[in-house]
C-alpha positions in Angstrom: -7.8 -3.1 -21.7 -4.5 -0.5 -20.9 -2.6 -2.3 -18.1 -1.4 1.7 -17.3 -2.7 4.3 -14.8 -2.7 8.1 -14.7 -1.7 9.1 -10.9 -3.3 12.0 -10.2 -6.4 9.7 -10.8 -5.8 7.3 -8.6 -4.8 9.4 -6.1 -8.5 10.5 -6.3 -10.2 7.9 -6.2 -8.4 6.6 -2.6 -9.8 10.0 -1.4 -12.7 9.1 -2.6 -13.3 6.3 -0.7 -11.7 7.2 2.6 -8.4 5.6 1.8 -6.4 9.1 2.3 -7.1 12.1 4.0 -8.1 15.5 2.8 -4.5 17.4 3.7 -2.6 13.8 2.6 -4.3 14.2 -0.9 -3.2 17.9 -1.1 0.8 16.9 0.4 0.4 13.9 -1.9 -0.7 15.8 -5.3 1.7 19.0 -4.3 4.6 16.5 -4.3 3.6 14.3 -7.5 3.3 18.1 -9.2 7.0 18.8 -8.1 7.9 15.9 -9.4 6.5 15.3 -12.8 8.1 18.9 -13.7 11.2 17.5 -13.5 10.7 15.0 -16.2 8.7 17.7 -19.0 10.7 19.6 -21.8 12.1 23.0 -21.3 13.6 23.7 -24.7 11.4 23.8 -28.0 11.6 19.4 -29.6 13.2 18.6 -25.8 11.1 14.4 -24.8 10.5 14.0 -21.9 10.8 10.9 -20.1 7.4 9.6 -21.0 5.1 7.6 -19.7 6.6 5.0 -18.2 8.2 7.4 -15.9 4.4 8.6 -15.5 3.7 5.0 -14.5 6.5 3.8 -12.8 7.1 6.3 -10.4 4.3 8.9 -10.0 2.5 7.0 -9.2 4.7 4.7 -6.6 6.2 8.4 -5.5 2.7 9.2 -4.6 1.6 6.3 -2.6 5.1 6.0 -0.3 4.6 9.3 0.4 1.2 8.3 1.7 2.0 5.6 3.4 5.6 7.0 5.9 2.8 9.9 7.0 1.6 10.6 10.4 1.9 11.5 13.1 2.9 10.5 16.9 -0.8 10.8 18.3 -2.0 8.7 14.8 -2.3 5.1 15.7 -2.7 2.8 12.3 -5.8 0.7 11.7 -5.8 -2.9 11.0 -7.4 -2.0 7.8 -4.7 0.8 7.2 -5.9 3.8 7.3 -5.5 6.1 10.5 -9.0 6.4 12.6 -9.5 10.2 12.0 -13.9 10.7 11.2 -12.4 11.3 7.1 -12.0 7.4 7.0 -14.3 5.9 8.9 -16.8 7.4 7.2 -16.6 5.3 4.2 -16.1 1.6 6.3 -18.9 -0.5 6.7 -20.5 -1.3 10.1 -19.5 -4.7 9.6 -15.6 -3.3 9.2 -15.6 -1.6 11.9 -16.3 -4.7 13.5 -14.0 -6.5 12.1 -11.2 -4.1 12.8 -12.6 -3.6 16.8 -12.1 -7.1 17.2 -8.6 -7.7 15.1 -7.5 -4.4 17.5 -9.0 -6.6 20.6 -6.9 -10.1 19.6 -3.7 -7.7 19.1 -3.6 -7.8 16.0 0.1 -6.7 15.8 1.7 -9.9 16.4 4.4 -12.1 16.0 5.9 -12.2 11.8 8.8 -12.5 9.6 11.2 -10.3 7.9 11.9 -10.2 4.9 14.2 -7.7 2.6 15.8 -6.6 0.0 19.6 -8.2 0.7 17.9 -11.7 1.0 15.8 -11.6 -1.7 17.9 -9.9 -4.5 16.5 -10.0 -8.0 12.9 -11.2 -6.5 12.6 -8.5 -4.4 9.1 -6.8 -5.8 9.6 -3.4 -4.7 10.7 0.0 -6.2 10.5 2.5 -2.6 11.1 -0.4 0.6 13.9 -2.1 1.0 12.9 -4.5 4.0 9.2 -5.1 5.5 7.2 -7.5 8.6 4.9 -10.2 7.2 2.6 -11.4 9.8 -0.8 -13.6 10.0 -4.0 -12.6 11.8 -7.4 -14.7 11.9 -10.2 -13.5 11.4 -12.3 -12.9 14.5 -15.5 -14.6 13.0 -14.2 -16.9 10.3 -11.1 -17.6 11.5 -9.5 -16.8 8.5 -6.0 -16.1 8.2 -5.4 -12.8 6.8 -1.8 -12.9 5.9 -0.8 -9.2 5.7 2.8 -7.1 4.9 3.7 -3.4 6.5 7.2 -1.9 5.0 9.8 -0.6 7.3 9.0 3.2 8.6 5.5 2.9 7.1 2.8 3.2 9.7 -0.1 1.4 7.1 -0.7 -2.2 7.2 -1.3 -4.1 4.0 -2.9 -7.2 2.6 -1.2 -9.3 0.8 -2.9 -12.7 0.1 -6.8 -12.6 -1.3 -9.1 -12.9 2.4 -6.5 -10.1 3.7 -7.6 -7.2 0.9 -10.7 -9.0 1.0 -13.2 -9.7 4.3 -10.3 -8.1 5.9 -10.3 -4.4 4.7 -7.1 -4.3 4.4 -5.1 -1.9 1.7 -4.2 -3.9 -1.8 -0.2 -2.7 -1.5 0.1 -3.4 -5.5 0.7 -0.1 -6.7 4.2 0.0 -4.4 5.6 -3.2 -6.7 8.0 -2.7 -9.4 6.8 -2.3 -12.9 7.4 -2.1 -16.3 7.0 0.1 -19.2 3.6 -0.3 -20.0 2.7 -1.1 -16.3 2.8 -4.3 -15.6 4.0 -5.8 -12.7 8.1 -6.9 -13.3 8.7 -9.3 -10.0 5.6 -11.3 -8.3 5.4 -11.3 -5.0 7.1 -14.2 -3.8 4.2 -17.3 -3.1 6.2 -18.5 0.3 5.5 -15.3 1.8 1.9 -16.0 1.7 2.3 -19.5 2.6 4.9 -18.9 5.5 2.1 -16.2 6.9 -0.2 -19.0 6.7 1.8 -20.9 9.1 1.5 -18.4 11.4 -1.9 -18.2 12.2 -1.9 -22.0 13.1 
């Protein structure tokens, strides 16, 4: 199975799952269309920049816009979704309960910062230069939910399997740099998760 993906299809799927609002979809699609026009051939026989930019550039840029949007009246939920009726419609009652418990427990607690300057070539992200990693114990079973929040971004993402699974935090892998074939160029440093788990005690 190919590792390549269509950014418009990704955005459409995110809208269908309630991960972005219709307005966010509209703005992201408009932004993506504008960016892609820059890389289309303008003269007969001229070649575009190819599938690689479509994967590593278009998708990352559109998701960067989504991750960076937000107004002062919008507060991120622990699942990384804005508290709007359109996102809440798609959440199960179980996830809503987990989210409420995490908010009550003040899940935005202590963490540690990681940066491109610190990790150099091992830094896995295309757009962001720094992030905060935290750990939030699951309110029902105590499992450590390791999360990551990028500088200047409103959304909180899952970093370990528990956070993206039972925790309901969105997957941050679309932000990672990729090779021409769509495969991940640099994995997330394993010590981020091990250090994050220790924060939960």
